[in-house]
VOPAGU-2260 file (C-alpha; in pm, 1 decimal, decimal comma):
REM VOPAGU-2260
SITE   aa  ch    i         X         Y         Z
SITE  MET   A    0    -191,5   16788,6   21489,6
SITE  ALA   A    1    -431,5   16952,8   21244,1
SITE  SER   A    2    -523,6   17319,1   21237,7
SITE  SER   A    3    -729,7   17536,2   21005,8
SITE  SER   A    4    -811,9   17896,8   20926,6
SITE  VAL   A    5   -1082,6   18046,7   20710,2
SITE  GLY   A    6   -1011,1   18215,9   20377,5
SITE  ARG   A    7   -1215,6   18293,1   20068,1
SITE  THR   A    8   -1144,6   18131,7   19734,4
SITE  MET   A    9   -1258,0   18273,0   19402,5
SITE  MET   A   10   -1580,0   18068,0   19406,3
SITE  GLY   A   11   -1651,1   17979,4   19766,0
SITE  LEU   A   12   -1545,9   17972,3   20129,2
SITE  ALA   A   13   -1251,3   17749,8   20215,2
SITE  ARG   A   14   -1055,4   17679,0   20532,1
SITE  GLU   A   15    -678,3   17646,2   20517,7
SITE  MET   A   16    -543,0   17324,4   20665,2
SITE  ARG   A   17    -202,8   17245,5   20812,2
SITE  VAL   A   18    -109,5   16909,8   20965,5
SITE  THR   A   19     224,8   16857,5   21138,4
SITE  VAL   A   20     394,8   16535,1   21030,8
SITE  PRO   A   21     745,5   16393,0   21080,1
SITE  GLY   A   22     984,5   16606,2   20877,4
SITE  GLY   A   23     747,7   16897,8   20813,7
SITE  HIS   A   24     380,1   16955,7   20745,3
SITE  LEU   A   25      97,4   16879,3   20506,2
SITE  ALA   A   26    -107,1   17176,2   20385,1
SITE  GLY   A   27    -433,3   17201,1   20200,4
SITE  LYS   A   28    -786,3   17339,9   20198,6
SITE  MET   A   29   -1120,4   17227,9   20335,7
SITE  TRP   A   30   -1475,3   17297,4   20223,2
SITE  GLY   A   31   -1824,1   17194,3   20329,1
SITE  SER   A   32   -1957,1   17045,8   20651,3
SITE  GLN   A   33   -1694,1   16913,2   20890,7
SITE  ASP   A   34   -1959,9   16672,1   21018,4
SITE  GLY   A   35   -2034,7   16538,2   20669,8
SITE  PRO   A   36   -1892,5   16232,3   20493,4
SITE  PRO   A   37   -1523,9   16309,1   20422,6
SITE  ILE   A   38   -1387,9   16325,5   20068,2
SITE  LEU   A   39   -1011,6   16348,8   20019,5
SITE  CYS   A   40    -924,4   16541,6   19700,3
SITE  LEU   A   41    -586,5   16468,4   19540,9
SITE  HIS   A   42    -444,5   16686,8   19264,8
SITE  GLY   A   43    -236,6   16585,7   18964,3
SITE  TRP   A   44     136,2   16591,9   18903,1
SITE  SER   A   45     294,6   16932,8   18965,0
SITE  ASP   A   46     -41,9   17091,7   19051,9
SITE  ASN   A   47    -170,9   17180,2   19398,3
SITE  SER   A   48    -496,6   17186,9   19591,2
SITE  ALA   A   49    -610,0   17500,1   19405,1
SITE  SER   A   50    -697,1   17260,6   19119,9
SITE  PHE   A   51   -1028,2   17208,6   19299,2
SITE  ASP   A   52   -1111,0   17574,6   19373,0
SITE  THR   A   53   -1353,5   17610,3   19084,4
SITE  LEU   A   54   -1500,7   17260,5   19115,4
SITE  ILE   A   55   -1579,8   17192,5   19480,3
SITE  PRO   A   56   -1811,4   17495,0   19530,4
SITE  HIS   A   57   -2044,5   17328,5   19277,3
SITE  LEU   A   58   -2058,1   16997,2   19465,1
SITE  PRO   A   59   -2311,8   16902,8   19734,2
SITE  PRO   A   60   -2234,9   17108,9   20048,0
SITE  GLU   A   61   -2317,8   16831,3   20293,8
SITE  PHE   A   62   -1982,9   16658,0   20229,5
SITE  HIS   A   63   -1652,4   16743,4   20399,6
SITE  TYR   A   64   -1399,1   16808,8   20120,9
SITE  VAL   A   65   -1028,0   16805,4   20204,1
SITE  ALA   A   66    -795,3   16903,7   19918,3
SITE  LEU   A   67    -433,8   16819,9   19996,7
SITE  ASP   A   68    -117,0   16980,9   19868,5
SITE  LEU   A   69      89,8   16668,5   19812,2
SITE  PRO   A   70     445,1   16692,0   19956,0
SITE  GLY   A   71     665,7   16901,3   19729,4
SITE  HIS   A   72     359,8   17082,9   19592,2
SITE  GLY   A   73     175,2   17395,2   19701,3
SITE  HIS   A   74     225,2   17488,4   20065,9
SITE  SER   A   75     325,8   17142,2   20189,5
SITE  SER   A   76     682,4   17062,9   20293,7
SITE  HIS   A   77     931,5   16912,6   20052,1
SITE  ARG   A   78    1086,5   16573,2   20107,7
SITE  PRO   A   79    1405,9   16575,9   20318,1
SITE  PRO   A   80    1726,1   16665,1   20129,1
SITE  GLY   A   81    1921,2   16380,6   19975,6
SITE  VAL   A   82    1636,8   16132,9   19926,2
SITE  MET   A   83    1472,9   16006,3   19609,3
SITE  ILE   A   84    1096,6   16040,6   19570,7
SITE  HIS   A   85     909,3   15710,1   19578,1
SITE  PHE   A   86     547,5   15688,8   19468,9
SITE  SER   A   87     456,5   15467,6   19763,3
SITE  ASP   A   88     564,1   15748,0   20000,7
SITE  TYR   A   89     233,9   15919,1   19919,9
SITE  LEU   A   90      46,3   15633,0   20089,2
SITE  LEU   A   91     216,7   15716,1   20417,2
SITE  ASP   A   92     129,3   16084,0   20364,8
SITE  LEU   A   93    -237,9   15995,2   20326,3
SITE  GLN   A   94    -229,9   15766,7   20629,3
SITE  ARG   A   95     -78,3   16044,9   20839,6
SITE  LEU   A   96    -338,0   16292,2   20715,4
SITE  VAL   A   97    -649,1   16079,5   20769,0
SITE  SER   A   98    -518,7   15975,2   21110,5
SITE  ALA   A   99    -474,3   16340,5   21212,5
SITE  LEU   A  100    -821,5   16425,4   21080,6
SITE  LYS   A  101    -969,8   16114,2   21244,8
SITE  PHE   A  102   -1118,2   15981,0   20920,3
SITE  GLU   A  103   -1205,4   15614,6   20968,2
SITE  LYS   A  104   -1386,2   15575,0   20634,7
SITE  PHE   A  105   -1371,0   15824,1   20350,2
SITE  SER   A  106   -1397,2   15877,7   19975,6
SITE  ILE   A  107   -1118,1   15983,3   19738,1
SITE  LEU   A  108   -1150,9   16221,3   19443,5
SITE  GLY   A  109    -824,5   16213,2   19248,0
SITE  HIS   A  110    -709,9   16374,8   18926,8
SITE  SER   A  111    -434,0   16216,6   18715,1
SITE  MET   A  112    -143,2   16136,9   18950,3
SITE  GLY   A  113    -374,7   16201,3   19244,5
SITE  GLY   A  114    -609,2   15937,4   19104,5
SITE  ASN   A  115    -321,4   15689,9   19078,7
SITE  ILE   A  116    -232,3   15759,9   19440,5
SITE  GLY   A  117    -598,8   15711,9   19527,7
SITE  GLY   A  118    -614,7   15383,2   19338,0
SITE  LEU   A  119    -303,4   15249,7   19507,9
SITE  PHE   A  120    -421,4   15359,0   19853,2
SITE  SER   A  121    -770,9   15216,6   19798,5
SITE  SER   A  122    -633,1   14878,4   19693,3
SITE  THR   A  123    -376,9   14870,8   19975,3
SITE  PHE   A  124    -628,0   14980,5   20241,3
SITE  PRO   A  125    -962,1   14866,6   20096,1
SITE  GLU   A  126   -1131,8   14887,8   20435,8
SITE  LYS   A  127   -1072,0   15264,2   20456,6
SITE  VAL   A  128   -1212,2   15389,1   20121,6
SITE  ASP   A  129   -1581,5   15359,3   20031,8
SITE  LYS   A  130   -1585,3   15555,0   19703,2
SITE  LEU   A  131   -1312,1   15633,6   19452,0
SITE  VAL   A  132   -1357,0   15899,8   19180,5
SITE  LEU   A  133   -1084,4   15895,1   18912,8
SITE  LEU   A  134   -1043,9   16199,4   18686,5
SITE  ASP   A  135    -855,0   16133,0   18362,2
SITE  THR   A  136    -683,5   15824,8   18501,3
SITE  LEU   A  137    -756,6   15457,3   18558,2
SITE  GLY   A  138    -615,7   15456,7   18910,6
SITE  PHE   A  139    -302,5   15265,4   18810,5
SITE  LEU   A  140     -17,0   15343,9   18572,9
SITE  PRO   A  141     127,0   15014,1   18444,2
SITE  SER   A  142     473,0   15031,0   18292,9
SITE  ALA   A  143     617,9   14800,9   18030,4
SITE  GLU   A  144     779,5   14525,3   18235,0
SITE  GLU   A  145    1065,4   14485,8   17990,2
SITE  LEU   A  146    1162,4   14848,9   18057,8
SITE  LEU   A  147    1159,7   14839,3   18438,3
SITE  GLN   A  148    1538,2   14794,7   18461,6
SITE  ASN   A  149    1594,4   15089,4   18226,4
SITE  THR   A  150    1350,5   15298,1   18431,3
SITE  LEU   A  151    1533,9   15222,5   18754,5
SITE  HIS   A  152    1866,9   15303,9   18590,8
SITE  SER   A  153    1730,1   15636,4   18463,3
SITE  ALA   A  154    1586,3   15722,3   18804,7
SITE  VAL   A  155    1918,6   15670,9   18982,0
SITE  MET   A  156    2116,6   15866,3   18722,9
SITE  ASP   A  157    1857,2   16144,7   18708,8
SITE  PHE   A  158    1880,5   16193,7   19081,7
SITE  PHE   A  159    2259,1   16175,5   19079,0
SITE  SER   A  160    2270,9   16446,5   18809,8
SITE  TYR   A  161    2020,6   16655,3   19005,7
SITE  GLU   A  162    2245,2   16640,9   19311,8
SITE  GLN   A  163    2532,5   16784,9   19110,3
SITE  GLN   A  164    2318,1   17090,6   19029,4
SITE  ILE   A  165    2143,5   17126,1   19364,5
SITE  ALA   A  166    2313,6   17459,6   19439,3
SITE  LYS   A  167    2166,1   17613,8   19125,9
SITE  VAL   A  168    1973,3   17932,1   19207,2
SITE  PRO   A  169    1601,2   17907,6   19116,4
SITE  LYS   A  170    1495,5   18124,8   18825,0
SITE  VAL   A  171    1327,4   18447,2   18936,2
SITE  TYR   A  172    1032,1   18603,7   18752,7
SITE  SER   A  173     831,6   18921,7   18771,5
SITE  ASN   A  174     466,2   18897,0   18876,4
SITE  ASP   A  175     350,5   18890,7   18514,9
SITE  GLY   A  176     651,7   18690,1   18401,6
SITE  ILE   A  177     575,6   18389,8   18620,7
SITE  LEU   A  178     215,1   18396,0   18502,6
SITE  GLN   A  179     322,3   18399,6   18137,6
SITE  ARG   A  180     573,9   18120,7   18203,7
SITE  LEU   A  181     296,7   17902,0   18342,7
SITE  LEU   A  182      58,1   17984,5   18058,7
SITE  SER   A  183     322,3   17916,1   17795,0
SITE  ALA   A  184     381,6   17568,8   17938,3
SITE  ASN   A  185       9,2   17493,8   17968,8
SITE  GLN   A  186    -186,8   17614,8   17671,0
SITE  GLN   A  187    -506,6   17459,1   17806,5
SITE  LEU   A  188    -497,0   17682,3   18113,3
SITE  THR   A  189    -699,1   18001,0   18127,7
SITE  GLU   A  190    -539,7   18304,4   18288,7
SITE  GLU   A  191    -789,9   18273,7   18574,7
SITE  SER   A  192    -690,5   17911,9   18641,6
SITE  ALA   A  193    -319,8   17992,0   18619,7
SITE  LYS   A  194    -356,1   18266,2   18879,9
SITE  LEU   A  195    -532,3   18022,4   19112,4
SITE  LEU   A  196    -252,3   17766,8   19081,9
SITE  LEU   A  197      15,9   18029,0   19133,8
SITE  LYS   A  198    -132,1   18133,9   19468,4
SITE  ARG   A  199       2,9   17808,3   19609,5
SITE  GLY   A  200     254,4   17718,6   19339,0
SITE  ALA   A  201     481,2   18023,7   19366,4
SITE  ARG   A  202     627,7   18241,9   19636,6
SITE  LYS   A  203     757,1   18596,9   19652,2
SITE  THR   A  204    1123,1   18663,4   19729,0
SITE  PRO   A  205    1310,7   18995,2   19760,1
SITE  GLU   A  206    1423,1   18949,3   19397,5
SITE  GLY   A  207    1084,0   18847,7   19255,0
SITE  TYR   A  208     873,0   18531,1   19221,7
SITE  VAL   A  209     992,0   18169,4   19208,9
SITE  PHE   A  210     808,8   17840,4   19171,3
SITE  ASN   A  211     799,0   17671,8   19510,1
SITE  ARG   A  212     756,7   17308,0   19413,0
SITE  ASP   A  213    1018,3   17041,3   19478,4
SITE  PHE   A  214    1190,0   16992,2   19142,8
SITE  ARG   A  215    1265,1   16630,0   19230,7
SITE  ILE   A  216     907,0   16551,6   19125,6
SITE  ASN   A  217    1029,9   16601,5   18765,3
SITE  LEU   A  218    1272,0   16310,1   18793,9
SITE  HIS   A  219    1203,5   15949,2   18699,2
SITE  LEU   A  220    1047,0   15746,2   18977,8
SITE  PRO   A  221    1267,6   15455,6   19087,7
SITE  GLU   A  222     974,0   15221,2   19142,1
SITE  ARG   A  223     727,9   15123,8   18870,9
SITE  MET   A  224     468,5   14850,6   18851,5
SITE  GLY   A  225     404,3   14624,5   18557,2
SITE  LEU   A  226      59,9   14527,1   18434,5
SITE  THR   A  227      50,4   14201,4   18631,7
SITE  HIS   A  228     109,1   14381,7   18961,0
SITE  CYS   A  229    -146,3   14653,0   18876,1
SITE  LEU   A  230    -415,2   14397,0   18791,5
SITE  LYS   A  231    -357,5   14214,7   19118,6
SITE  LEU   A  232    -394,5   14538,0   19313,5
SITE  GLN   A  233    -699,1   14638,3   19111,3
SITE  LYS   A  234    -874,8   14319,3   19226,6
SITE  LYS   A  235    -831,7   14435,6   19586,8
SITE  LEU   A  236   -1053,2   14740,4   19533,4
SITE  CYS   A  237   -1364,9   14731,0   19749,5
SITE  ALA   A  238   -1467,0   15092,9   19693,7
SITE  GLN   A  239   -1735,7   15198,9   19450,7
SITE  VAL   A  240   -1549,3   15348,5   19155,5
SITE  LEU   A  241   -1633,7   15631,2   18918,3
SITE  ILE   A  242   -1399,0   15681,1   18621,0
SITE  VAL   A  243   -1416,3   16013,6   18435,2
SITE  LEU   A  244   -1204,2   16044,9   18120,3
SITE  ALA   A  245   -1169,8   16348,7   17896,7
SITE  SER   A  246   -1235,4   16260,9   17531,9
SITE  ASP   A  247    -908,5   16432,6   17433,8
SITE  GLY   A  248    -714,9   16401,5   17758,9
SITE  TRP   A  249    -359,8   16284,5   17818,3
SITE  LEU   A  250    -477,2   15922,7   17836,1
SITE  LYS   A  251    -631,6   15934,1   17489,4
SITE  ASP   A  252    -340,7   15758,4   17316,9
SITE  ALA   A  253    -240,8   15550,3   17618,7
SITE  LEU   A  254    -585,7   15391,3   17629,8
SITE  GLU   A  255    -504,6   15224,0   17299,3
SITE  SER   A  256    -205,1   15042,6   17447,0
SITE  TYR   A  257    -231,4   14680,8   17557,0
SITE  ARG   A  258    -165,6   14762,1   17924,2
SITE  PHE   A  259    -447,7   15014,2   17955,7
SITE  ILE   A  260    -685,1   14802,6   17747,2
SITE  GLU   A  261    -635,5   14518,8   17994,8
SITE  LEU   A  262    -694,8   14752,1   18289,3
SITE  MET   A  263   -1018,5   14875,7   18133,4
SITE  LYS   A  264   -1130,7   14521,2   18053,4
SITE  ALA   A  265   -1082,5   14430,2   18418,5
SITE  TYR   A  266   -1290,2   14729,1   18530,5
SITE  LYS   A  267   -1567,7   14637,0   18289,5
SITE  CYS   A  268   -1586,7   14290,2   18444,5
SITE  MET   A  269   -1696,2   14454,0   18767,1
SITE  LYS   A  270   -2068,2   14482,7   18834,4
SITE  ASN   A  271   -2296,9   14761,8   18708,3
SITE  VAL   A  272   -2074,3   14923,5   18448,9
SITE  ARG   A  273   -2235,1   15207,7   18258,5
SITE  ASN   A  274   -2075,0   15382,0   17960,0
SITE  ILE   A  275   -2170,3   15743,8   17897,7
SITE  ASN   A  276   -2002,7   15893,5   17590,7
SITE  LYS   A  277   -2067,3   16261,6   17660,0
SITE  SER   A  278   -2151,3   16495,3   17941,8
SITE  PRO   A  279   -2229,7   16865,4   17889,1
SITE  SER   A  280   -1990,0   16998,7   18151,9
SITE  TYR   A  281   -1780,1   16912,5   18453,8
SITE  ILE   A  282   -2018,1   17110,3   18674,9
SITE  PHE   A  283   -2317,1   16906,4   18559,8
SITE  LEU   A  284   -2120,9   16583,2   18584,9
SITE  PHE   A  285   -1991,5   16633,5   18936,2
SITE  ASN   A  286   -2326,6   16744,6   19071,6
SITE  LEU   A  287   -2441,9   16396,4   18967,8
SITE  CYS   A  288   -2133,3   16184,9   19031,5
SITE  PHE   A  289   -2189,9   16111,0   19399,9
SITE  PHE   A  290   -2556,8   16040,1   19334,3
SITE  TYR   A  291   -2452,1   15784,3   19074,6
SITE  LEU   A  292   -2195,0   15636,1   19309,1
SITE  CYS   A  293   -2470,7   15562,5   19558,4
SITE  LEU   A  294   -2643,3   15352,4   19293,1
SITE  PHE   A  295   -2368,3   15185,6   19091,5
SITE  PRO   A  296   -2038,0   15032,7   19211,4
SITE  LEU   A  297   -1866,5   15133,9   18886,7
SITE  GLN   A  298   -1930,8   15416,6   18642,4
SITE  TYR   A  299   -1732,4   15509,2   18334,5
SITE  PHE   A  300   -1773,8   15850,2   18171,2
SITE  ILE   A  301   -1602,6   16013,8   17875,3
SITE  ILE   A  302   -1632,9   16391,1   17868,5
SITE  PRO   A  303   -1509,2   16660,9   17630,5
SITE  GLN   A  304   -1159,8   16797,8   17691,2
SITE  LYS   A  305   -1285,4   17157,8   17688,7
SITE  THR   A  306   -1489,7   17103,0   18004,6
SITE  ARG   A  307   -1184,7   17047,5   18223,3
SITE  PHE   A  308   -1136,3   17233,3   18546,7
SITE  CYS   A  309    -822,8   17405,3   18672,4
SITE  PHE   A  310    -522,6   17173,0   18659,4
SITE  PHE   A  311    -191,0   17075,2   18501,8
SITE  PHE   A  312     117,7   17262,5   18611,7
SITE  SER   A  313     356,3   17098,5   18361,8
SITE  ASP   A  314     734,8   17109,9   18349,4
SITE  LEU   A  315     848,4   17447,9   18476,6
SITE  SER   A  316    1177,5   17586,8   18597,1
């Protein structure tokens, strides 16, 4: 069951969302017309739905934007105790959410990890997603196949070690201390953006403030896909795709690796590929992105790093 309440963000009017699911709830925020075409907004690793607070108010108001706090992030429930986190679990989360919201066909706007979740969902359920916007990601994260056994080993041992420390008391900060901790771990964040993320990324206790995310998201994932698997899934995409990469983003070096070069080659074999080397700002770009998506099945932008919006929570404790 989905419910919502109205609250004001820094740059627009948003409605809080809460959907009851097995084992807890999914939380998030909604903007725009509830009768408009739905767009599911997925944040990056260790962020929360506040990543979109300063972006969505600049987008066309006729769409229905739903920004989700992924499980273990923001105000959503954590995974049950004693279980490892699997990347494919997020597909079930999305299915539960869109079913509760009665979305039969929708678009996905995903940043970083959220874009990879969007890519995997769109290729697994191609009939459900009409447009896919990827921010600083290619929608898939291929791992070196020769390292998959080592990755699985690390994931199991990471989780086992985590269980031995599970009774550890979370570190408590003052109001300013938790802000400075976040800023010190994310030098690209402005103080304004950090405060937005902390509204959903921290909670007040009698002793002070603690980060409220599930620290299991820091551990190695037990399941990884090699390039061959990613390319096969990529071919299943039916959605129109817009790829937006920062010129100095986290993918900058990865894009020079063989695995990402092959992914990009495969995208460029799709119809109507346009390369745009620069865009003056995220605001300008996103006011145009859905217009472009109506015209071209695939777009590929590179934009300056400095024009990023509010994101990236990093490794905090």
